[in-house]
N, C-alpha and C positions, 0 to 999 in steps of 0.2 A: 493549598500549597501556593506560596508566593513565588512568582517567577522573576528572578533578576538576571542580569547579564551573566554573572558567574555560573549560576545554576543552569542556565540555558546552554552555555558553552560546555559545561560538564555533561549534560544530557546528550548533546550532539557528539561529544567524544565517546560516550557510551554506545551510541548508535553505530559509530564507525568501528568500535571494537567488536560489536556483534556482527557487522558486515565482514569483519576479518576472522570471524568464527571463534571468538574468545568464549569458550564454554562457561568459565566461571562468571563472566559478565552476563551471559544469558540467564544463568540461574539467579544472579543478584537482581537483575531487572524484573524477572518473573515474580519475585517475592516483594518487590517495592511497590506499595500501594499507590504512591504518587506518580508512578510510571504510567498508570492508566490515563490520567489526565494529560501527561506529556505526550503519550502516543496519539491521543485524539488531536492535540494541538499540532503535532508534527504532520498529521494527515490533512488537517483543515487549512493551515496557513498557506502552503503552496497552492492548494486548490483556489483559494480566494485571490492570491497574488496573480496566478495564471489567468483567472477570469478577468481581473482588472486589466492586465496587459492585453488580453485578447480584445476586450471591448474598446480599449483606447486606440487600438490599431485601426479602427474603422471610423469614418466621419460621424456616425451617429453616437459614438462614445458610450457613456454609461446607459444611454437609452436602450442599447442592445444587450445589456448585461444578462437579462433573463431570457434572451432568445435561445431557443434550443440549439441553434447552430454553434453558439459559444459555450453554453452551460454544460450540455450533456457529454460532449467528447472529453471534457475535463473531469466530470463527475463520475462517469461510468467506471473508469479503471480503478478509482479509489474504492468504490463500493464493491467491485469485483474482488479486489484483494482482501478487503475486510471479510467478505462472505467466504472466500477461500480459507482464510485463517480459522474462522469459527467452524466451518464445515469439517476441516481436518481434525480439530479437537473433538467435535461432537461424534464423528465417525470413529475415532480412536476409542472413545468411551463406550459408545453404544454397541459396537461390533467386535472390538478387540480388548475389552475389559481394561481400557486405559484408566489410569488413576489420577491423571492431571486435572488441572482447573482451566476452564475455558478462558477466563480473564487473564490468567497468568500466561497462557499461550498467546493471547492477543497482545499483551504487553511486549513480550519478547520478539515476536515475529513482526509486529507493526513498526518497531524501531528501525530495522534495516529497510523494510519496505518503504516507509515514509522518507527516509534519508535518500533513497534512490529516486523515488518519485519527485523529490524536491528539485532534482536536476531538470525536470520539465520547465522550471522557471527560465532556464537559459534559452531554449528555442522560442518561448513566448516573449521574452524580452527582445530577442532578435526580430521577432515578428513586429513588435512595437517600433523598434528603431529603424529597421531596414526593409520591412515588408516580407521577411522570411516566412515560408510556409511552415509553421510550427508543428502542425498536427502529425506529419509523417515521422519526424524525429521524436516527438513526444510519444507516439505509439511504440517506437523501438525502446525508448526508456521504460515505458510501462511494462513491456514484455520482460525486460531485464529485471525490473523490480519484482515481478511475479516469479521469475525463474530463481532469483537469488533468495527470495523468501522461502522457496521450497528447499534450497540448499541449506539455509539456516535451520529449517524444520527438520532436515535430515539429521542434524547434530543435536537439536534440542528436544525433539519429540521422544526419543528413547529415554532421555532423562526425565521428562515431564510425565509422559504417559506409560513409561516402562514397556515400550513396544519392542518386539523382536524384529529382526531385519526384514523378514517376509511381510509382516503386517505393516511395518513402517513404509515399505515401498508401495503397498496398496493404498495406504492413507495419502501419501504424496501424490500418487497418480490421480486419485479421486479429487484431491485439492486442485491440481492443475486443470483437470476437466471442469471442475466447478467454476474456476476463473473464466474459462472460455464460454461456458454455458450462460453464466450470469451476464457476462458482457454481451453475448449474442442476444439474449432475451431482452435486456434493457435497451440495447441498440434497436432491436426490431420494434419495440413498443414506443420508445421516445424519439427515435430518428429513423423511421422505416425507410429502407433502401439507401441510406446515406452513411450510416455509421460503419466504420471498419475496425475490427478488433486488432488486426495486424496491418 
């Protein structure tokens, strides 16, 4: 898939429509194979930009890019949300006879998650420009991204996996718990005693 300015703008508009709970758009994105690549791009680009902003905020500059202090707090929320999305789809299939496709669920739920996570670039830019402490505000944005991904899942998973209301709630709760468990475990391993989920 070739990415040009117009197609990128179109994909961003699609992400906004999904954030606004446009169910036909959710279904459309789930069936669009090129959306897998866009979902990955949407998740990776803000992560890279935030890492650059964070490292340039300190005198050592790019030399600190792979310091755990900069890298892991930006990396962990992205991994936690991706793990949450796949966990919900897998649980729906394995325990509640869901009929959906894991990649289709990833496409649809990662679009709004990535769009909200992209807002992290604002506090990290402020960190670069005025020394603002980006991590507290970024944590709040990450929690909002996780929460709204669950809201989108509430509308999309019954369409994708044909879940009834009771099973849907269980899948969403497991997804939310997964986000915090993965974040906690990665934080404990990669940044023992210093990483905050909230």
